[in-house]
C-alpha positions in Angstrom: 16.1 -17.5 -7.7 15.9 -13.7 -7.9 12.2 -13.9 -8.6 11.6 -16.0 -5.4 13.5 -13.4 -3.3 11.5 -10.6 -4.8 8.2 -12.4 -4.2 9.1 -13.1 -0.6 10.1 -9.5 0.0 6.9 -8.3 -1.6 4.8 -10.6 0.5 6.5 -9.4 3.7 5.9 -5.8 2.7 2.3 -6.5 1.7 1.6 -8.2 5.0 3.1 -5.2 6.9 0.9 -2.8 4.9 -2.2 -4.9 5.6 -1.4 -4.7 9.4 -1.1 -0.9 9.1 -4.5 -0.3 7.5 -6.2 2.4 9.5 -9.6 1.0 8.7 -10.8 -2.6 8.0 -12.8 -1.4 4.9 -9.5 -1.0 3.1 -8.2 -4.5 3.9 -10.2 -6.1 1.1 -8.8 -3.7 -1.5 -5.3 -4.2 -0.2 -5.6 -8.0 -0.4 -7.0 -7.8 -3.9 -4.2 -5.6 -5.2 -1.5 -7.5 -3.4 -2.9 -10.7 -4.8 -2.9 -9.3 -8.4 0.7 -8.1 -8.0 1.7 -11.5 -6.6 0.1 -13.3 -9.6 1.9 -11.0 -11.9 5.2 -11.7 -10.1 4.6 -15.4 -10.5 3.5 -15.2 -14.2 6.4 -13.1 -15.4 9.1 -15.8 -15.0 6.8 -18.4 -16.4 6.2 -16.3 -19.6 9.9 -16.3 -20.2 9.7 -20.0 -20.8 7.2 -19.5 -23.6 8.7 -16.2 -24.9 12.5 -16.3 -24.4 13.0 -13.3 -26.7 10.9 -11.1 -24.4 13.6 -11.1 -21.7 11.2 -12.2 -19.1 8.9 -9.3 -19.6 5.6 -9.3 -21.4 4.7 -5.7 -22.4 1.1 -6.0 -21.4 1.9 -7.4 -18.0 4.5 -4.7 -17.4 1.9 -2.0 -18.2 -0.6 -3.7 -16.0 1.9 -4.0 -13.2 2.7 -0.3 -13.4 -1.1 0.5 -13.3 -1.5 -1.7 -10.2 1.5 0.0 -8.6 0.0 3.4 -9.2 -3.3 2.3 -7.8 -1.6 1.0 -4.7 0.2 4.3 -4.2 -3.1 6.2 -4.5 -4.7 3.9 -2.0 -1.8 4.3 0.4 -2.1 8.1 0.1 -5.8 8.0 0.7 -5.3 5.8 3.7 -2.7 8.1 5.1 -5.0 11.1 4.6 -7.9 9.4 6.4 -5.6 8.3 9.2 -4.3 11.8 9.6 -7.9 13.2 9.8 -8.9 10.6 12.4 -5.7 11.3 14.4 -6.3 15.0 14.3 -9.9 14.6 15.6 -8.8 12.3 18.4 -6.0 14.6 19.4 -8.3 17.6 19.4 -10.8 15.8 21.6 -8.1 14.7 24.0 -6.6 18.2 24.2 -10.1 19.6 24.8 -10.8 17.1 27.6 -7.4 17.6 29.3 -6.9 21.4 29.0 -10.3 22.8 28.3 -12.1 23.9 25.2 -9.5 26.5 24.2 -7.0 23.9 23.2 -7.4 22.3 19.8 -5.2 20.7 17.2 -5.0 22.9 14.1 -3.2 20.5 11.8 -1.8 17.0 12.0 0.9 15.8 9.7 1.2 12.0 9.3 4.1 10.4 7.4 4.4 6.7 6.6 8.2 6.6 6.9 8.7 5.5 3.3 9.4 9.0 1.9 
């Protein structure tokens, strides 16, 4: 039952991250990676049926899952950086329009709320 809870939580988080994508071009990558992680999460309990001595973990799958998690983290950081750049440009343009050309945004810091 614990696996089902984890899978449901993961799917909720994955859907939320998909909705927060700053650009539609990242949506395909996010869907692919979340699909792979979902498959891994489904396969791990099934492998314990065939390898009860593995404790529910197949070393190759655990390594692959870690690589996928690292790739997801890198993609999230890249999306956050791109979103920050876009936000900074838009903010600079709006400040310039409202207050004249002397007003510009020097830096924009964007956080995702997870850190």
